[in-house]
C-alpha positions in Angstrom: 90.6 154.7 222.8 93.8 154.4 224.5 96.3 151.3 223.6 99.2 150.3 226.0 102.5 150.2 224.5 101.9 146.2 224.2 98.9 146.2 222.1 100.3 148.8 219.2 103.5 146.8 219.2 101.2 143.5 218.4 99.4 145.5 215.8 102.7 146.7 214.3 103.3 143.1 213.7 100.1 141.9 212.4 100.2 145.1 209.9 104.0 143.9 209.0 102.8 140.3 208.1 100.1 141.2 206.3 102.1 143.4 204.2 104.6 140.7 203.6 102.0 138.6 202.4 100.5 140.4 200.1 103.7 141.8 198.5 104.7 137.8 197.9 101.1 137.5 196.4 101.8 140.2 194.5 105.1 138.8 193.2 103.9 135.3 192.5 100.9 136.9 190.0 103.6 139.1 188.4 105.7 136.3 187.5 103.3 134.1 186.3 101.8 137.0 183.5 105.4 137.6 182.6 105.5 133.3 182.0 102.9 133.2 180.0 103.6 136.4 178.0 106.9 134.6 177.3 105.2 131.4 176.5 102.9 133.4 173.9 106.1 135.0 172.1 107.9 131.9 171.3 104.8 130.2 169.6 105.0 130.4 165.4 103.1 134.2 164.3 100.4 133.2 162.6 99.7 134.7 158.7 98.2 137.8 158.5 96.9 136.6 154.8 93.2 136.4 154.3 91.9 132.9 153.2 91.3 133.4 149.0 87.5 133.9 149.8 88.2 136.3 152.1 91.2 138.3 150.2 90.5 142.0 149.9 90.1 142.7 146.1 92.7 144.9 144.9 92.5 147.4 142.0 94.7 147.0 138.9 96.0 149.7 136.8 95.2 149.0 132.8 96.5 150.3 129.8 94.3 152.7 128.4 94.2 150.7 124.8 93.6 147.2 126.8 90.3 146.2 126.5 88.6 145.5 130.3 87.7 142.5 131.6 84.5 141.7 132.9 84.3 142.4 136.3 82.4 138.9 136.8 83.3 136.5 133.8 81.1 134.0 133.0 83.3 130.7 134.4 83.4 128.3 131.4 81.5 125.2 131.6 83.2 121.9 132.1 82.8 119.4 129.3 80.5 116.5 130.3 82.1 113.0 129.0 79.8 111.7 126.6 78.6 108.4 127.3 78.7 105.2 125.0 75.7 103.3 124.1 76.9 100.7 127.3 76.9 103.7 129.7 80.4 103.8 129.7 82.3 107.1 129.7 84.0 107.3 126.3 87.6 107.4 126.7 89.7 111.1 125.8 91.6 110.5 122.6 95.2 110.7 122.5 97.6 111.5 119.7 96.6 110.2 116.5 98.0 107.1 115.6 100.8 107.0 113.2 100.5 106.6 109.2 100.3 102.5 108.2 103.0 101.1 106.6 103.6 97.9 104.3 105.4 95.5 106.7 108.1 94.3 103.8 109.1 90.6 103.8 113.2 90.7 104.4 115.3 90.7 101.2 118.9 90.8 100.8 120.0 94.5 100.1 121.4 95.2 97.1 124.6 96.9 96.1 124.6 100.4 95.8 124.7 101.2 92.2 126.9 103.8 90.7 125.3 106.3 88.2 128.0 107.9 85.7 127.4 111.6 85.4 127.7 111.1 81.6 124.5 108.6 81.5 122.2 111.4 83.1 120.2 113.0 80.7 116.9 115.4 81.0 114.0 114.4 79.3 112.0 117.4 77.7 109.1 114.9 76.4 106.7 113.8 78.9 104.7 111.3 77.4 101.0 110.2 79.4 100.6 106.2 79.0 97.2 104.6 79.5 95.9 101.0 79.3 92.4 100.8 77.3 90.2 98.3 77.4 87.4 97.8 74.8 84.2 96.6 74.9 80.8 95.6 73.6 77.4 96.5 75.5 77.4 93.3 76.9 81.1 93.3 78.2 83.3 91.2 75.7 86.5 92.4 74.9 87.0 94.0 71.2 90.6 93.3 69.7 90.7 94.6 66.2 90.4 98.5 66.8 93.2 100.3 64.8 94.9 103.2 66.2 93.0 105.7 64.0 89.5 104.7 65.3 91.0 106.1 69.1 90.4 109.4 69.8 92.0 110.8 73.5 90.7 114.0 75.5 92.3 115.6 78.6 90.2 118.2 79.9 88.3 118.4 76.8 91.4 119.1 74.3 92.3 116.5 71.4 95.8 115.0 72.3 97.7 113.6 69.3 98.5 109.7 69.9 102.4 108.9 70.5 102.3 105.5 70.9 100.0 102.5 69.8 100.2 98.6 70.7 97.9 95.8 70.8 101.1 93.9 71.8 101.4 92.1 75.4 103.3 94.1 77.4 105.0 92.6 81.0 102.5 93.4 83.7 103.3 94.4 87.4 100.3 93.0 89.4 100.2 93.1 93.7 97.4 90.6 94.8 96.1 91.9 98.1 94.1 89.3 100.3 91.6 90.5 103.2 92.0 87.9 105.8 89.7 89.5 108.4 87.2 86.9 110.2 84.5 87.8 107.4 86.1 85.9 105.0 86.5 82.8 106.8 84.1 80.7 105.2 86.0 82.0 101.6 89.4 81.7 102.5 90.2 78.3 100.6 88.2 79.4 97.6 90.0 82.6 97.6 92.9 81.2 97.8 92.2 78.8 94.6 91.3 81.8 92.4 94.5 83.5 93.4 96.5 80.5 92.1 94.4 80.7 88.9 95.4 83.9 88.4 99.4 83.6 89.2 99.5 80.5 87.1 98.3 82.9 83.9 101.6 84.7 84.6 104.0 85.0 81.3 107.5 86.0 80.9 108.4 89.6 82.0 105.4 89.8 84.5 106.3 90.3 88.3 103.2 89.6 91.4 103.5 90.6 94.8 101.3 89.2 97.4 99.9 91.3 100.5 97.7 90.0 103.4 95.8 92.7 105.3 93.5 93.4 108.3 93.8 95.9 110.3 96.2 99.5 109.7 99.0 97.5 111.6 98.8 94.4 110.1 99.3 95.2 106.4 102.0 92.3 105.5 104.1 91.6 102.6 103.9 87.5 102.3 106.1 87.6 99.0 107.6 91.0 97.2 107.6 91.3 93.3 108.8 88.5 92.1 108.1 86.2 88.6 108.2 82.6 90.9 105.2 81.1 90.6 106.3 78.4 93.4 107.1 81.5 95.6 103.3 83.2 94.9 101.5 79.7 95.3 103.4 79.2 98.7 102.7 82.5 100.0 99.0 82.1 99.0 99.0 78.8 100.8 100.6 80.6 104.1 97.1 82.6 103.9 95.3 82.6 107.1 92.2 84.4 108.6 92.9 86.9 111.7 90.5 89.0 113.9 90.9 93.0 113.6 89.4 96.1 112.3 89.4 95.8 108.9 91.1 98.5 107.0 90.4 98.4 103.3 91.2 102.0 102.5 95.1 101.4 104.0 95.9 98.4 102.3 94.8 99.9 99.0 96.4 103.3 99.2 99.7 101.2 100.5 99.9 98.5 97.6 98.6 100.7 94.9 101.5 103.3 96.0 104.1 100.0 95.6 102.8 99.0 92.6 102.7 102.4 91.0 106.4 102.7 92.1 108.0 99.6 91.1 110.4 99.7 88.4 108.7 102.9 87.7 110.6 104.6 84.4 111.7 101.2 82.8 110.7 99.4 79.5 110.2 103.0 78.3 107.0 103.4 81.1 105.3 100.5 78.9 104.7 98.1 81.8 101.4 97.5 82.9 100.1 98.0 86.4 97.4 96.5 88.0 96.2 95.8 91.7 93.6 92.9 92.4 91.7 93.2 95.8 90.1 90.1 97.6 87.7 91.7 100.4 84.2 92.5 101.9 84.7 95.7 101.5 83.8 96.9 104.7 86.1 99.4 105.8 86.0 99.6 109.9 89.5 101.5 110.9 91.5 103.2 107.8 93.7 106.1 109.1 93.8 107.4 105.5 90.2 109.3 104.1 88.7 108.3 100.8 89.4 111.7 99.6 92.8 110.5 100.3 92.9 107.5 99.0 91.5 108.9 95.4 94.3 111.8 95.4 96.6 109.7 95.5 95.3 107.0 93.0 95.0 110.0 90.6 98.7 110.2 90.6 99.0 106.5 90.3 98.9 104.7 87.0 97.4 101.7 88.4 94.1 99.7 87.7 92.0 98.5 90.6 90.4 95.1 90.1 87.9 94.1 93.3 86.5 91.2 94.3 83.4 92.1 96.6 82.0 89.6 99.2 79.7 91.6 100.4 76.6 89.5 100.8 76.9 88.7 104.5 77.3 92.7 105.3 74.5 94.5 106.9 71.5 95.3 104.6 69.7 97.6 106.8 69.6 101.4 106.7 68.4 104.7 108.3 67.0 107.5 106.8 70.8 109.2 107.3 73.0 106.3 107.2 73.3 103.6 104.7 74.1 100.1 105.3 77.3 98.7 105.8 76.6 96.7 102.7 75.6 99.7 100.2 79.0 101.7 101.5 81.2 98.8 100.4 79.4 98.5 97.1 80.3 102.4 96.5 83.4 102.0 97.4 84.7 98.7 95.3 82.7 100.6 92.4 84.7 103.5 92.4 87.6 101.8 93.1 87.1 100.1 90.1 85.8 103.2 87.6 88.1 105.7 89.0 90.9 103.7 87.8 89.8 101.7 84.9 89.7 98.3 86.2 86.5 96.2 87.3 84.4 95.1 90.1 83.1 91.8 90.5 80.4 91.0 93.1 80.2 86.9 93.6 77.0 85.5 94.6 78.2 82.4 95.4 81.8 80.6 95.7 81.8 78.7 92.4 81.9 82.2 90.5 85.4 82.5 91.3 87.1 80.7 89.0 85.3 82.6 86.3 86.0 85.8 87.6 90.0 85.0 87.8 89.9 84.1 84.0 88.1 87.0 83.4 90.6 89.6 85.2 93.3 87.8 83.2 91.7 88.1 80.2 91.4 91.7 80.8 94.9 91.9 82.0 95.8 90.6 78.2 93.6 92.3 76.3 93.8 95.6 76.4 95.6 98.7 74.1 98.7 100.5 75.3 98.1 104.3 74.3 100.5 107.3 74.8 100.1 110.7 74.1 102.3 113.8 74.3 99.9 116.3 76.7 99.3 119.8 74.9 99.1 121.7 77.9 102.4 121.7 79.8 101.8 123.6 82.8 103.6 121.6 85.9 101.0 122.8 88.2 99.9 120.0 89.6 96.4 120.3 89.0 94.2 117.1 87.9 93.3 117.1 83.9 90.3 114.8 83.1 91.0 112.2 80.7 88.6 111.0 77.9 88.9 108.4 75.3 86.6 107.7 72.8 86.7 104.9 70.0 84.9 105.1 66.7 81.6 102.6 65.8 82.3 99.4 64.4 81.5 98.2 60.6 78.6 96.6 62.0 77.6 99.7 63.9 78.0 98.1 67.4 78.5 100.2 70.1 82.2 100.1 71.4 83.1 101.1 74.8 86.9 102.1 76.1 87.6 101.9 79.5 90.6 103.7 81.0 91.4 105.8 84.2 89.4 109.2 84.4 92.4 111.4 84.9 95.9 112.1 85.8 97.7 114.5 88.3 100.1 116.9 86.3 103.7 117.0 87.8 105.2 120.0 89.5 108.8 121.3 89.2 111.2 120.5 86.7 111.5 117.1 85.0 113.5 114.6 86.7 116.7 113.3 85.7 116.6 110.3 83.7 118.7 107.2 83.5 120.2 106.0 80.6 122.2 102.6 80.1 125.8 102.8 79.1 124.9 101.5 75.8 122.5 104.4 74.9 124.0 107.3 75.7 123.3 110.0 73.5 126.5 111.2 71.0 125.9 114.7 70.9 123.6 117.0 73.5 121.3 118.0 70.8 117.7 117.9 72.2 118.6 117.1 75.4 119.9 119.2 78.0 122.6 117.6 80.3 123.1 118.1 84.3 126.3 119.5 84.9 
């Protein structure tokens, strides 16, 4: 086939146009890919770390002496909160509450006493003092017992008596009144009984008054005083209040206050007692019964309790004792272990007689003191028993006192003597340097 020159030139021009268009299209496509690649590079790079459930397990090199952990340890079950009877979730307990304190009545601070070095001696003899009540089988006091008719035993070993008297000695006692709502109907009769006890005070006697409800409401209305007017004013200011009764805490703190008051004065012949008026139902005490009675064994404090238990729940189950039985057991134990007495009035009309009996018991006691044959200062508990010979009529005579004591620990504490009683020589005593 033959083409003329004109046709050949036309074909060349068309081919050139096609090639130019193809080159232009290729350039545009190339620039698009380059722009896309640059945009991809400008984006933040994704982490190549696998998700926790997709991580590749790594092998750990262990110490040959280190026990291997199981490959698939059993997961610790999450405790399920216990539900209360009402269906609510019980709250998680936090830090335990602080120990309760006896809130004092503000008093002026006495000036600091300056002690002369020569007035400090160390007393080698540590007499144990007992307040003993002697009764017959009808619980009537017996007031004609001689010293040689008493027999004191410590851990079963007879102890020689160093001191004996029937004379009245000063009494320091506390009056602790439960003012929770449970005693609402008895409060006026309780106040009147308290006044009967206070009005029996004799010269030298001192009393302090406390009202208690819960552990944070154990309040001193009147600290130790010989003024009957101040004590009666305090009784008149008693009022009931709601709260969870803490009987154990109240007894613990008030007995401790009685035991420490004027300790060492009057040659330690001062009688100490605590009178508690309560229904005996302990609801929320910080201290346990074990701690309470351990503390009472260290203190020479007789406890008298007037227990209004008739309103307490009498129902009990196979395992749970009734609230009434628990209260009676606590009240009786307080009295028995300290040489005191427990009263359970059936009616408010009995309170005046009970108050008079407490006064009589406090006044008609024998004070005995013995020098223990066991000198070990090891802090151990020593059981005490007092026996009395039978009378001429062969009537049974029963001696009641505390059932034991706790031996002291360490060296004897320095004893302070008044200037007028300073010894002229150091014979029989070891002076402090």
